[in-house]
N, C-alpha and C positions, 0 to 999 in steps of 0.2 A: 629162681630168685624171687619172682613175683609170688609164687605159692608160699615161700618161706615168709615173705613180708606179710602176706595175708594171715598166716598162722600167728605171727607175732602180734598183729593188731587184734586178732580174736582173743588171744591170751590176755593182752592188756585190758580189753573190755571186760573179760571175766573177773580179773583181779580188781578192777574198779567197781564192779557190781558187788563183789564180796565185801569190799571195804565200805561201800554205801550201806549195805544191809547191816554191817557191824555198827555203823554210826546210828542207824535207825533204831537198833536194839538199845543203844545207850540212851537215846532220846526217849524211847518208850519207858525205859527203867526210871529215868528222872520224872517223867510224867506220872508214873504210877506211885512212886514212893514220895514224891513231893506234891501229891494231888491237892492237899489242902491249900498250899501256896498258889497252885495253878488256879484253883477255884476262886481264891481271893483276888488274884490278878485279872480274873475274867477271861482267861484264854482257854478254858475247858471246852471240849468238843464232844457233844453227845454221841455222835456216831462212833468216834474213837473210843469213848467209854464203853459202849456196848460191845465193840469188837474185842477190846482187851479183856472184858469180863468173860466173853465166850472162850477166848484163848486160855484164860486162867482156869475155867471150869473143865475144859477138855484136855489141855496139855499140862496144867499145873505150872504154867510159866512163871507165875509170881508167888508160888507157895514158899519160896525161900529167896532172900535177897541176892544170893550168889548165882542163881540160875541164869538170869539175863546177862549178868556180867561174864559168866563163863562162856556162854554162846557168843557174845560179842568179841571176847578175847580169841576164841577159836577161829572165827571168821577173819579177824584182823591178822592172825598168824598166817593163815592160808594166803591172804592177799599179799603179805610181805614176802613170802617164799617165791612168788612169781614176779616180783618187782626187780628190775635191773636199774639201779639208781646211778647217779653220776659218781665217778670215782673221787674219793677224797683221801689224801695221804695221811691226814691226822687221826683217822679212826683207829682206835685200839680196843682190844678186848676188855681191858680194864674200864675204859670209858663206857663201853656197851653194858657191862654188868652193873655199873653204877647207875646208869640211867634206867636200866630194866628193873633194878631193885626199887628205885624211887617210884617208878610207874606202878609196880605191883602194890607197894604200900599205899600210895594215893588212891589207886583204883579199887582195891579190895579192902583196905584197912580203914575206910572212912565211914563205916556203918555207925560208929558211935556218935557221929555228928548229928544224926537224926534224933538223938536223945538229949541234946543240949537244951538247957532251960532258957531258950531265947525265943524271940518272936518267930512265927512260922516262916515269914519271908526271909529272915536272916538265916535260919537253919537251911532252907532250900537253897539260898545263895551260896553258903559255905559248902554244902554237899555237892552242888553242881560244879563249883569252881575246882574242888579237890578231884572230883571224878574226871572233869575235862583235862586237868593237868596230868593226871595219871594216864589217861588215854593217849595224850600227845607224847608222853615219855615212852609208853609202850610202842607207839608207832615209830618213833625215832629209833629205839633199840632194835625193833624188828627189821627196819629198813637197813640199818648199818650191818646187822648180823647177816642179812641176805647178801649184801655186797661182799663181805669177807668170806662167806661160804662159797661164793662164785669165784672170786679171785683174791688170793691172799696178798693184799696190797701193802701190808706192813713190811714184809720181807722182800717185796718185789714192786717197788714204787712205779717203775716204768713198764710193768706187765711183761717183763722179759720171759718169765717162766711159761706163761700161758701162750706166748707167741713163738716159742721155740719148738722145734720138731726134729725128729731123727733124719739125718741126711746120709748120703752115700759115703761109706767108709772104705769100700773096696777099691783097689787100683785095677781098673780094667783096661789093659793095654794091648794094642795090636800094632801092625806095621804102619798104620796110618794115623793112629789116635793122637790126641793132645790131652794131657792129663794135668789139670790145674789143682795143686794142693790147697786145701781149705782148712779153716778152724771154725768150729761152731759150738755154741753153748746149748747143752741139753741135759736136763735132770741135774742141775746144779753142778755141772762140771764141763770143762772144755774138752772137745773131742777133735781128733784129726780126721780129715776126710778128703775126698777128691771129687772134682767135677770132671767126668770122663766124656770127652767128645770123641766117641769111637768111630764116627763116620763124618769127618770134616768135609767130605765132598757134597754133603747136603747144605752147605753154607752155614756160616755162623755170624750173628750180628751182636755187637756189644754196644749197649746204650748207657749213657751216664752224663752227668753235667761236667763242664770243663774243670779239670783238676781233681776229679774223683778217683783217678787211678786206673783208668781203662787200659792205658798202654802198659803201665807197670805190672798190673795183675794178670792181664789176659794177652794183649798183643805181643809183648816181649816173649812170653812163654810160647805162643804159637810160632814165632819166628825161630826161636832157639830149638824147639823140639822138632820142627819140620826140617831144619838144617841137619840136626843130629840123625834124622832118618834118611838123609840123602835126597831130599826133594829140591827141585829148582823153584825159585821164588820170584814173584813179581811184587815189589813193595812200593806202594804210593806213600812217600814220606812227606807229609804236609809240612812238618816242622823240620825240614832238612837242616842238619844231618843227624837227628836223634836216632831214628830207626836204622838209617844206613850205617851208622857207626857200630851199632849193636850187631847188625847182620854181618858186616864185614869182619869184625873181630871174631865172632862166633864161627864164621866160615873158615877162617884161618886155623882155628883150633880143632876143626872137625873135617879136615880135608879127606881123612881116611874113610869117611862115610860114603864117598862117591867113587864109583868104578872108573868114571871118566872125570878127570880133574876139571872142575867148573871155573868159569871166569866171572868176574864181578864188574858190572857196568852201571854207570850212573848217567841218567839223562836229566839235565838241569836247565830249564828254559830261562830261569831268572839270572843265573850266573854261568854263562857258557864256558868260562875259564875252568870251572870245576865239573865239566860235563864231557862225556864221550860224544862222538858224532854218530848220527844215524840218518839213513835215507829211507823213509817209509815207502817210497815208490820206486825202490831199486828194482830193476828188471828181474832179478833172481827171485823176488818176492811175489811176482805176478804169474801165477800159474793158470789163471782163467780170466776171461774178460770181466767177470763179476768182481774180481779183485780190483781191477781198474775202476769200475763204477763205484765201488765202496770208497776207494781213495778219493775219487773226484767228489763224491757226495759229501764226505767229511770236510774236505778242504773248502768247497764252495759255501757250505752252510756256516762254517766258521768265519769266512770272509764277509758273508752277508747274513747277519743275525736275524733280520726280518723275514728271511726266506723260510725259517722254521715254521712260521704260522701259515705259509703259502705252499706247503708241499702238495704236489699234484698239479699245481698251476703250470700252464704251458711255458710261461716266461721264466719259470724256475727250473723245470725239468729239462728244457732244451739246452741251456748252457752247461748243465751238469753232464748230460749225455755227450755233448760236444767235447767237453774236457776229458771225459772218460775215453772217448775215441782217440783224442790226442795222446793220452797216456799209453793206451794200448798200441797205437801206431809206433810211438817211440820205443816201447818195449820190443815190438817185433823187429824194428830196425836194428836195435842193439843186439838182439839174438842173431840176426842175419850176418852182422859183422863178425 
């Protein structure tokens, strides 16, 4: 990314240099062909006069009035091609051609102004004004043309075409996959596709703002398709009973996907009336003393929230270990009976 930004800065500097040289050529043209007015105004520079004379003798730069104008226009066009301007919805090709035509007429068609029977200063003023106006029009037309050549903003106000891309259209399904149907816009038409989660065991995260449709578009499909494939599911239903209702009804309609008929349980700490009962420290769940320690650890840290920052401390670990020993003793006593 840093290299790309450096390249863009270098390109911008080159474009600015070309445009500066183009403006310098316009100024030199006015200096040469309005020299009498320049001399009367007292702004002539002897060094510049000698340099321009040498250029004229060696390269014939001022042998014709069009030479410097053509060079200035060429450099201006090159600088516009490398310019990425701000997007503007109102730009149209008709507007561009109108401004371009006006610029060409003012920039190239003002040679007759030098022959007007007016004072030298007035002729120079009219010639300079017409040439400056023509140059500004050419600059505007070139910049707008560059924008439309890069992105066709007239038919694509929000730049949808340039930001669309080809997505997956194949349905890649296996015994574990979750396949989310999609629709995407590409090459001026809508296409049907799929987001194929072929290996859900690697975990999936869904991010979005509240109300953006995460559950509707992704979570519900995960629940339904995994039930259809015969998987057991553990669902944390934060907005009970939204997901629970979907899972329960879908399970009733797809019982044939399971070789062993599954059961549906709900643990609800907020409303025990709508909850099954569960004993997490039941002796049958304790296969090893580490199970007792983990149960004690979880219970004690939930009862004493400040202990979370004091893990490893003697006065924190001692009661946890003592409680784990009590749980394990009761488990062994239950087994003995």
